[in-house]
N, C-alpha and C positions, 0 to 999 in steps of 0.2 A: 402275245397276240395270236389269235387263231386264224388260220387261212380259210377264207370263204370264197368259193368259186375262183380260186387263183389270185385273189386280191386280199390284202390285209385291210379289214374294215374296222374302224373305230367310230365312236360317237363324234358327231360333227362332220363326218364325211358327207359329201354331196352325192346323192344317188340320182342318176339320170335314168328315167323310165322311158323305154321305147315300146310303143304299142304298135304291133304289126297286125293290121286288120285285113283279113281276106274275106271278101264277100263273093258268094256264088251267084248273086243276082244284083241288078241295080235296085237299090233300096231307097225309099223315101222316108224321111223323118225317123232317124235312128238315134237312140240315147245309149251312151256307153258310160258305165260307172266303174272307175278304177280306184280301189282303196289304197290308202297309205298307212304306215304304222302309227301307233298312238304317240301323240306329242310332237308330231312333225308338222311343218307348214310348207306348203308349196311355194317355191320362190318366185316364179314369174308365170306369165301366160304360156300355155302350151304352144308349140309351133307345129304346123302341119295343116292339112286341108279339112278343117271342121268349121261349122257355122258359128257356134258359140260354146262357152264353157263356164262352169261354176266351180270355184275353188272352195274347199271347206276343210275343217280339221279331220274329216272322215276320208277325204280323197278328192278326186277330180271327176266331175260329171261333164261329159262332152256331148254335144248335140250336132248331128249331121242332118241338114235338110235333104241332102242327096248324097248317098254313099255309092260310088260307082262299083261296078263289078270288077273284081281283081284285088290288088293290094293297095292299102292306104297306110301311111305311117304318121304317127303323132308322137311327139316327145315332150317331156317336161322334167323338171328337177325339184328335189327336196332334200333337206339335210336330215340325217338320222340323228335325232336328239337324245334318245334314251338308250342305255345299254340293256342287254338281255337278249333272250331268244323270243322270237315272235313268229306268228303265222298269220298271213293275211287271208281274208276271205276271197272268193273268186271274183274276177273281173266279169262284169255282165254287160251284154249288149242286147237291146230289144227294140223292135219297131214300136213307135209310140201308139199308133191306133190299131195295130194288129198284134195283140199280145201273145199270140201263139208262136210268133217268131222270136226265139230267145237263144242266145249263145252264152256259154260260160267258158272261162279260161281257168285252168286249175290254180289252186292257191299257191302262194309264195311262202317259203320258209327261210328264215335267216337268223343269224346270230351276230350281235355287235358287242364289242367289248369297250370298256372305258379307256 
């Protein structure tokens, strides 16, 4: 097994995703898209202060009717089902009716063994 971020990771391990969102302003109607690795399924609803969410095989899309200034935390879990090395696209946040406001979080890189 290869060490990854100080933990031994193998297929079937449950990954808990913690999104720490920092907003410089009070924002209305924000959509956040967070990708997951191929072949994984999100286990349950996210917990945190968001209005609604959509789970799919691509990731989690969270909607905030109101995103307060400061820090907001949202968490969810999924199992890593496939072995191999993968790189996820960026997490993206945007205001729904003002497209010029966009934020990206750098991509995630990981390796999982059988």
